[in-house]
C-alpha positions as CSV (number, residue, x, y, z in Angstrom):
1,M,5.8,-57.0,41.0
2,G,5.4,-56.5,37.3
3,K,7.2,-58.6,34.8
4,Q,10.8,-57.8,34.3
5,L,12.5,-58.0,30.9
6,S,14.9,-60.9,30.7
7,K,18.5,-60.0,30.5
8,K,18.7,-62.2,27.4
9,Q,16.0,-60.3,25.6
10,P,17.5,-58.4,22.7
11,K,17.4,-54.6,23.2
12,A,15.4,-52.5,20.7
13,Q,17.6,-50.6,18.4
14,V,16.9,-47.0,17.3
15,V,18.0,-46.5,13.7
16,P,18.5,-42.8,13.1
17,F,16.8,-41.4,10.0
18,L,19.1,-38.7,8.8
19,Q,17.2,-36.5,6.4
20,D,20.0,-34.7,4.4
21,G,19.7,-31.8,2.1
22,Q,19.0,-34.0,-0.9
23,Y,16.0,-35.5,0.8
24,Y,14.4,-32.0,1.3
25,Y,15.5,-30.9,-2.2
26,T,13.7,-33.9,-3.7
27,R,10.5,-33.2,-1.7
28,G,10.7,-29.5,-2.6
29,L,10.9,-30.3,-6.3
30,K,7.9,-32.6,-6.0
31,A,5.9,-29.8,-4.3
32,Y,7.1,-27.3,-6.9
33,R,5.9,-29.6,-9.8
34,E,2.5,-29.8,-8.0
35,Q,2.5,-26.0,-7.8
36,N,2.4,-26.0,-4.0
37,Y,4.9,-23.2,-3.8
38,Q,4.7,-22.6,-0.1
39,K,5.6,-26.2,0.7
40,A,8.3,-26.1,-2.0
41,I,9.9,-23.1,-0.4
42,K,9.7,-24.7,3.0
43,Y,11.6,-27.8,1.8
44,L,14.1,-25.9,-0.3
45,Q,14.9,-23.6,2.5
46,R,15.6,-26.6,4.7
47,A,17.8,-28.1,1.9
48,V,19.8,-24.9,1.6
49,E,20.3,-24.8,5.4
50,L,21.8,-28.2,5.3
51,D,23.8,-27.6,2.1
52,P,24.5,-23.8,2.1
53,K,27.1,-24.1,-0.6
54,D,25.1,-26.1,-3.1
55,S,24.5,-23.8,-6.1
56,V,21.9,-26.1,-7.6
57,K,19.7,-26.0,-4.5
58,L,20.2,-22.3,-4.1
59,S,19.3,-21.5,-7.7
60,Q,16.2,-23.7,-7.6
61,L,15.0,-21.8,-4.5
62,A,15.7,-18.5,-6.4
63,T,13.6,-19.8,-9.3
64,I,10.6,-20.5,-7.0
65,Y,10.9,-17.0,-5.5
66,T,10.9,-15.6,-9.0
67,D,7.8,-17.6,-9.9
68,M,6.0,-16.2,-6.8
69,G,6.9,-12.7,-7.7
70,K,9.5,-12.3,-4.9
71,Y,12.1,-10.8,-7.1
72,S,14.2,-9.2,-4.5
73,Q,14.5,-12.4,-2.5
74,A,15.4,-14.3,-5.6
75,N,18.2,-11.8,-6.4
76,E,19.6,-12.0,-2.9
77,L,20.1,-15.7,-3.4
78,L,21.6,-15.3,-6.9
79,S,24.0,-12.6,-5.6
80,Y,25.0,-15.0,-2.8
81,I,25.7,-17.7,-5.4
82,L,28.0,-15.5,-7.4
83,A,29.8,-14.0,-4.4
84,E,30.1,-17.0,-2.1
85,V,29.5,-20.2,-3.9
86,D,30.3,-20.3,-7.6
87,E,31.3,-17.2,-9.5
88,E,31.3,-19.2,-12.7
89,M,27.6,-19.8,-12.6
90,T,27.1,-17.0,-15.1
91,E,23.5,-17.6,-15.8
92,C,22.7,-15.9,-12.5
93,H,23.5,-12.6,-14.2
94,Y,20.7,-13.2,-16.7
95,F,18.2,-14.3,-14.1
96,M,19.0,-11.3,-12.0
97,A,18.6,-9.0,-15.0
98,N,15.0,-10.3,-15.5
99,N,14.2,-9.9,-11.8
100,F,15.4,-6.3,-11.7
101,A,13.4,-5.6,-14.8
102,H,10.2,-6.9,-13.1
103,L,11.0,-4.6,-10.1
104,G,11.4,-1.6,-12.4
105,L,15.1,-1.2,-11.6
106,F,16.1,-0.9,-15.2
107,H,19.6,0.4,-14.6
108,E,20.4,-2.7,-12.6
109,A,18.7,-4.9,-15.1
110,Y,20.8,-3.5,-17.9
111,K,24.1,-3.9,-16.0
112,C,23.3,-7.6,-15.2
113,A,22.3,-8.3,-18.8
114,K,25.5,-6.7,-20.1
115,E,27.5,-8.7,-17.6
116,Y,26.0,-11.9,-18.9
117,A,26.6,-11.0,-22.5
118,N,30.3,-10.2,-21.7
119,K,30.8,-13.5,-19.8
120,E,28.8,-15.8,-22.1
121,P,28.7,-14.5,-25.6
122,F,27.5,-17.9,-26.8
123,G,25.6,-18.8,-23.6
124,E,22.4,-20.7,-23.3
125,F,20.3,-17.6,-22.7
126,I,22.2,-15.2,-25.0
127,E,19.3,-14.7,-27.4
128,D,16.8,-13.9,-24.6
129,N,19.4,-11.7,-23.0
130,E,19.8,-9.7,-26.2
131,D,16.1,-9.3,-26.5
132,L,16.1,-7.9,-22.9
133,I,18.9,-5.5,-23.6
134,D,17.0,-4.3,-26.7
135,L,13.9,-3.8,-24.6
136,L,15.8,-1.8,-22.0
137,T,17.5,0.5,-24.5
138,M,14.9,0.9,-27.2
139,E,13.8,4.4,-26.1
140,D,17.3,5.8,-25.5
141,D,19.5,7.5,-28.0
142,G,22.7,7.6,-25.9
143,D,25.3,4.9,-25.2
144,E,24.1,4.5,-21.6
145,P,20.4,4.1,-21.3
146,F,20.1,4.8,-17.6
147,L,22.3,7.4,-16.2
148,K,20.7,7.8,-12.7
149,D,22.3,6.2,-9.7
150,P,20.3,2.9,-9.2
151,D,21.0,2.9,-5.5
152,D,19.2,6.2,-5.2
153,L,16.1,4.8,-6.8
154,I,16.2,1.7,-4.6
155,I,16.5,3.7,-1.4
156,K,13.7,6.2,-2.4
157,Q,11.4,3.5,-3.7
158,D,11.7,1.5,-0.4
159,A,11.2,4.6,1.7
160,A,8.1,5.7,-0.3
161,K,6.6,2.2,0.0
162,S,7.0,2.2,3.7
163,L,5.4,5.7,4.0
164,L,2.4,4.6,2.0
165,E,2.0,1.3,4.0
166,N,1.9,3.4,7.2
167,S,-0.6,5.9,5.7
168,Q,1.9,8.8,5.9
169,F,0.6,10.1,2.6
170,E,1.9,13.7,2.9
171,E,5.4,12.5,3.5
172,A,5.1,10.0,0.7
173,I,3.9,12.7,-1.7
174,I,7.1,14.7,-1.1
175,L,9.3,11.7,-1.9
176,L,7.3,10.4,-4.8
177,E,7.3,13.8,-6.5
178,E,11.2,13.7,-6.4
179,I,11.2,10.2,-7.9
180,V,8.9,11.0,-10.8
181,V,11.0,14.1,-11.7
182,E,14.3,12.1,-11.6
183,Y,12.8,8.9,-13.1
184,P,10.0,10.0,-15.4
185,E,9.3,6.6,-16.8
186,F,9.2,4.8,-13.4
187,W,5.4,4.2,-13.7
188,S,5.1,2.7,-10.2
189,A,6.0,6.0,-8.6
190,H,3.4,7.9,-10.8
191,N,0.7,5.4,-9.7
192,N,1.6,5.6,-6.1
193,L,1.7,9.4,-6.2
194,S,-1.7,9.4,-7.7
195,L,-3.1,7.3,-4.9
196,A,-1.4,9.4,-2.2
197,Y,-2.9,12.6,-3.6
198,F,-6.3,10.9,-3.8
199,Y,-6.2,9.8,-0.2
200,V,-5.4,13.2,1.1
201,G,-8.3,14.7,-0.8
202,E,-6.5,16.3,-3.7
203,I,-8.5,14.7,-6.4
204,D,-7.5,16.9,-9.4
205,K,-3.8,16.2,-8.8
206,A,-4.5,12.5,-8.3
207,K,-6.2,12.3,-11.7
208,E,-3.5,14.4,-13.3
209,F,-0.8,11.9,-12.5
210,L,-3.0,9.0,-13.3
211,Q,-3.8,10.3,-16.8
212,S,-0.1,10.9,-17.3
213,V,0.6,7.2,-16.8
214,L,-2.3,6.1,-19.1
215,Q,-1.2,8.5,-21.9
216,R,2.5,7.6,-21.8
217,N,2.2,4.0,-20.8
218,P,-1.1,2.6,-22.3
219,G,-2.2,-0.7,-20.8
220,N,-0.7,0.0,-17.4
221,L,-2.8,-2.4,-15.2
222,H,-2.0,-0.6,-11.9
223,A,-3.2,2.7,-13.4
224,Y,-6.5,1.2,-14.6
225,C,-7.1,-0.4,-11.3
226,N,-6.5,3.0,-9.5
227,L,-8.9,4.6,-12.0
228,L,-11.5,2.0,-11.0
229,V,-11.0,2.9,-7.4
230,F,-11.3,6.6,-8.2
231,Y,-14.6,6.1,-10.0
232,Y,-15.9,4.0,-7.1
233,Y,-15.1,6.7,-4.5
234,E,-16.7,9.3,-6.7
235,C,-19.9,7.2,-7.0
236,Q,-19.6,7.1,-10.8
237,D,-21.4,3.7,-10.9
238,E,-21.7,3.6,-14.7
239,K,-18.0,4.1,-15.2
240,V,-17.2,1.5,-12.5
241,S,-19.4,-1.0,-14.3
242,E,-17.8,-0.2,-17.7
243,L,-14.2,-0.4,-16.5
244,T,-14.9,-3.5,-14.4
245,K,-16.2,-5.3,-17.5
246,A,-13.1,-4.3,-19.5
247,L,-10.7,-5.5,-16.7
248,S,-12.6,-8.8,-16.3
249,T,-11.1,-9.9,-19.6
250,V,-7.5,-9.3,-18.4
251,H,-5.6,-12.4,-17.4
252,P,-2.3,-11.3,-15.8
253,L,0.7,-13.6,-15.4
254,L,2.5,-11.7,-12.6
255,Y,1.3,-12.4,-9.0
256,E,1.6,-8.7,-8.2
257,H,-0.9,-7.9,-11.0
258,R,-3.3,-10.7,-9.9
259,Y,-3.2,-9.3,-6.4
260,K,-3.8,-5.7,-7.6
261,L,-6.7,-6.8,-9.8
262,G,-8.3,-9.0,-7.2
263,A,-8.1,-6.4,-4.4
264,S,-9.5,-3.6,-6.7
265,F,-12.5,-5.8,-7.7
266,A,-13.1,-6.5,-4.0
267,L,-12.9,-2.8,-3.0
268,V,-15.6,-1.9,-5.6
269,G,-17.8,-4.8,-4.6
270,Y,-17.3,-7.1,-7.6
271,Y,-16.7,-10.1,-5.3
272,P,-16.9,-13.1,-7.7
273,L,-14.1,-11.5,-9.9
274,A,-12.1,-10.6,-6.7
275,Y,-12.4,-14.2,-5.4
276,K,-11.2,-15.6,-8.7
277,W,-7.9,-13.9,-8.6
278,L,-7.2,-13.8,-4.8
279,R,-8.1,-17.4,-4.3
280,S,-5.8,-18.4,-7.2
281,L,-2.9,-16.8,-5.3
282,Y,-3.9,-18.4,-2.0
283,R,-3.9,-21.8,-3.6
284,I,-0.3,-21.6,-4.7
285,G,0.8,-20.5,-1.3
286,F,1.1,-16.8,-1.9
287,E,2.0,-15.1,1.4
288,G,0.1,-11.9,1.6
289,D,-0.2,-9.1,4.1
290,D,-3.3,-8.4,6.2
291,T,-4.8,-6.4,3.3
292,F,-4.6,-9.5,1.0
293,Y,-6.3,-11.7,3.6
294,Y,-8.9,-8.9,4.3
295,W,-10.1,-8.8,0.7
296,L,-9.9,-12.6,0.3
297,S,-12.1,-13.0,3.3
298,Y,-14.6,-10.4,2.0
299,S,-14.7,-11.9,-1.5
300,A,-15.2,-15.4,0.0
301,Y,-17.9,-14.3,2.4
302,F,-19.9,-12.3,-0.2
303,T,-19.8,-15.3,-2.7
304,G,-21.2,-17.6,-0.1
305,R,-18.0,-19.3,1.2
306,V,-18.6,-18.4,4.8
307,A,-16.4,-21.1,6.4
308,F,-13.5,-20.2,4.3
309,A,-14.0,-16.5,5.0
310,E,-13.9,-17.2,8.7
311,Q,-10.7,-19.2,8.3
312,V,-9.0,-16.5,6.3
313,W,-10.2,-13.8,8.8
314,E,-8.1,-15.5,11.5
315,K,-5.0,-14.6,9.3
316,V,-6.2,-11.0,9.1
317,L,-6.3,-10.7,12.9
318,K,-3.0,-12.5,13.3
319,E,-1.4,-9.9,11.0
320,N,-3.3,-6.9,12.3
321,K,-5.4,-7.1,15.5
322,S,-6.8,-3.6,14.9
323,K,-9.1,-5.1,12.2
324,A,-11.2,-6.8,14.9
325,G,-14.7,-5.6,14.4
326,S,-14.5,-5.1,10.6
327,E,-15.4,-8.7,9.7
328,P,-17.4,-9.0,6.4
329,W,-20.3,-10.4,8.4
330,N,-20.3,-7.3,10.6
331,T,-22.9,-5.3,8.7
332,T,-22.5,-2.1,10.7
333,S,-18.7,-2.0,10.1
334,D,-19.2,-2.8,6.4
335,L,-21.8,0.0,6.0
336,I,-19.4,2.5,7.8
337,G,-16.6,1.5,5.4
338,Q,-18.8,1.9,2.3
339,R,-19.9,5.4,3.5
340,V,-16.4,6.5,4.4
341,A,-15.2,5.5,0.9
342,T,-17.5,8.2,-0.6
343,M,-16.5,11.0,1.8
344,S,-13.9,13.7,1.3
345,L,-11.1,14.2,3.8
346,E,-12.8,17.2,5.4
347,E,-16.1,15.3,5.6
348,R,-14.4,12.5,7.4
349,L,-12.7,14.8,9.9
350,Y,-15.9,16.6,10.5
351,A,-17.8,13.3,11.1
352,I,-15.2,12.3,13.7
353,F,-15.4,15.6,15.4
354,L,-19.2,15.5,15.6
355,A,-19.0,12.0,17.0
356,T,-16.9,13.3,19.9
357,Q,-19.5,16.0,20.6
358,T,-22.4,13.5,20.7
359,N,-20.3,10.8,22.6
360,N,-20.8,8.4,19.6
361,Y,-17.5,6.7,20.1
362,N,-18.7,3.5,18.5
363,Q,-18.8,5.3,15.2
364,I,-15.2,6.3,15.6
365,Y,-14.1,2.8,16.5
366,G,-16.1,1.5,13.5
367,Y,-14.3,3.9,11.2
368,Q,-10.9,3.0,12.7
369,A,-11.6,-0.7,12.0
370,T,-12.5,-0.3,8.3
371,N,-10.0,-1.0,5.6
372,Q,-10.2,2.5,4.2
373,P,-6.8,4.3,3.9
374,Q,-6.3,7.0,6.5
375,S,-3.9,10.0,6.1
376,Q,-1.6,10.9,9.0
377,V,-3.8,13.8,10.1
378,E,-6.9,11.4,10.2
379,K,-5.0,8.8,12.2
380,E,-3.8,11.4,14.7
381,F,-7.3,12.9,14.9
382,I,-8.9,9.5,15.6
383,E,-6.3,8.7,18.2
384,L,-6.9,12.0,19.9
385,A,-10.7,11.6,19.8
386,L,-10.6,8.1,21.4
387,S,-8.0,9.1,24.0
388,K,-10.2,12.1,25.0
389,N,-6.9,13.8,26.1
390,Y,-7.3,17.3,24.8
391,S,-4.8,18.9,27.1
392,S,-1.6,18.1,25.1
393,D,0.3,20.8,23.3
394,S,0.2,19.4,19.8
395,K,-0.9,20.6,16.4
396,I,-3.7,18.0,16.2
397,T,-5.0,19.0,19.6
398,S,-5.0,22.7,18.5
399,L,-6.9,21.7,15.3
400,F,-9.5,20.0,17.5
401,H,-9.8,23.1,19.8
402,I,-10.3,25.4,16.8
403,A,-13.2,23.2,15.6
404,K,-14.6,23.3,19.2
405,E,-14.6,27.1,19.1
406,L,-16.4,27.1,15.8
407,F,-18.9,24.6,17.3
408,V,-19.7,27.1,20.1
409,H,-20.8,29.6,17.5
410,F,-22.2,26.9,15.1
411,E,-23.8,28.3,12.0
412,D,-23.6,25.8,9.1
413,D,-22.1,22.4,8.1
414,E,-20.4,24.1,5.2
415,L,-18.5,26.4,7.6
416,F,-17.0,23.3,9.2
417,L,-16.1,21.6,5.9
418,F,-14.5,24.8,4.7
419,S,-12.6,25.2,8.0
420,F,-11.3,21.6,8.1
421,R,-10.1,21.9,4.5
422,I,-8.1,25.1,5.5
423,L,-6.9,23.6,8.7
424,V,-5.6,20.5,7.1
425,K,-3.5,22.6,4.7
426,A,-2.3,24.7,7.7
427,Y,-1.4,21.5,9.5
428,K,0.6,20.2,6.6
429,D,2.4,23.6,6.0
430,D,3.4,23.8,9.7
431,Y,1.4,26.9,10.6
432,V,1.2,27.7,14.3
433,L,-2.3,26.8,15.4
434,K,-2.1,27.7,19.1
435,N,-4.4,30.8,19.0
436,H,-7.7,28.8,18.8
437,L,-10.0,31.8,19.0
438,G,-8.0,33.7,16.4
439,W,-8.1,30.9,13.9
440,A,-11.8,30.2,14.5
441,A,-12.8,33.8,14.1
442,A,-10.7,34.2,10.9
443,L,-12.2,31.1,9.4
444,N,-15.7,32.3,10.1
445,Y,-14.9,35.7,8.7
446,V,-13.4,34.5,5.4
447,W,-16.2,31.9,5.0
448,K,-18.9,34.6,5.3
449,H,-17.2,36.8,2.8
450,E,-16.8,33.9,0.3
451,R,-20.6,33.5,0.6
452,N,-21.1,37.2,0.0
453,E,-22.3,37.8,3.5
454,P,-20.4,40.9,4.4
455,I,-19.5,41.2,8.1
456,S,-16.9,43.5,9.7
457,Q,-13.8,42.2,11.5
458,T,-15.0,44.2,14.5
459,T,-18.2,42.2,14.7
460,I,-16.4,38.9,14.4
461,A,-13.8,40.0,17.1
462,S,-16.7,40.8,19.4
463,T,-18.4,37.5,18.8
464,Y,-15.2,35.5,19.6
465,G,-14.0,37.9,22.4
466,I,-10.7,38.8,20.8
467,S,-9.0,41.9,19.4
468,V,-9.6,43.2,15.9
469,S,-5.9,43.0,15.3
470,S,-5.9,39.3,16.1
471,V,-8.7,38.7,13.6
472,G,-6.8,40.6,10.9
473,K,-3.6,38.6,11.6
474,Y,-5.3,35.2,11.1
475,V,-7.5,36.4,8.2
476,K,-4.2,37.0,6.3
477,S,-3.1,33.5,7.1
478,V,-6.3,31.9,6.0
479,K,-6.3,33.9,2.7
480,N,-2.6,32.9,2.1
481,I,-3.7,29.2,2.4
482,T,-6.7,29.6,0.1
483,S,-4.8,31.6,-2.5
């Protein structure tokens, strides 16, 4: 028998350690002073959970969100304070005005700034608030500087952002074109529209919108970073080097700008500069998406920080499992990504199609795993190619079958590039593509005539085994698209 505890032996007492909201608040402030923002947020969020009506704790958490560039989250807290906790905490109006200004929601910023001025004409922040109002109204001659409905901009902005993040570039273009017309000085929309046009292969329009931003808003960092990307994709190495040198002297304060600068440097292969800015964000607990961690891993790996690159890559895969295979140490994937970056949309589609004809599916998987943006038509074409299910009744399947018919009568790579360029436009404009032979014949006919190789519609009809009237019908469609 083992020894028994004597009945007279005193019982051990468990003294509960009750960690209240103040405990977590104090630890959060300490982390904040040490610039460990992620830990500060963790503690402050716990403090707010325990004391949800404490305006001081709530406002401190909002301050940290602002410092991290999370302006929308900061304003959610500030609005909650005014609505549910302390409507007399009037400085919240001023803080919200600044946050809205950072978001580009100038109408909302103006309303909040005016509200603070009305409630606190002699308040602590009144001078700064007046400067903000002056800044918001300096280019307006009327009494009300922003007449558009702010909710309309918020809704459209969020929708456009979602479309871009999901590579639905064609849909994003339609929405962003509306925004730039209605809000001509909302530069973010111009920049995003420029990128969207670039990624669907409409380079001239992309540059047009980018130049509009740079002419009307000199010094716009996002526009210069986009221009750097354009130069890189067009293999203008001298201009890439020149603009990179200029941007290397920029020291942005906003986290969003640091992210943009770092990611742009990484994309064009200037990894030391990329690592400088992306690592600075990582150190302060910046919570990025898979793209942020992707470029941080790449910049770390190509500056000799292999262990850290591997550590960060785990975060990439946690956020987006489809990136497996595109690790920076995967040379094949990296080379595929570099090559894809220099190809036009029709060249990329043609390469995918040829890979299906030679059973080179590893190449398609490699392209899918790269970090290059893909338009909706590309994504669908890749999915179709990898599924090998060509029996479905869809536009993308029809596009593939038209290419297949052209391949049977293969003549020249240029014919395919021309055809894919036309078919993408037909795809976007909702042309019916079900008559595969008719479209293939018409594309071949128009291409020959543009090369000054006269051929009759009768000859083309005989080659493809269809009627002359069918050739004529689809020739009109092709010419309408090219006009």
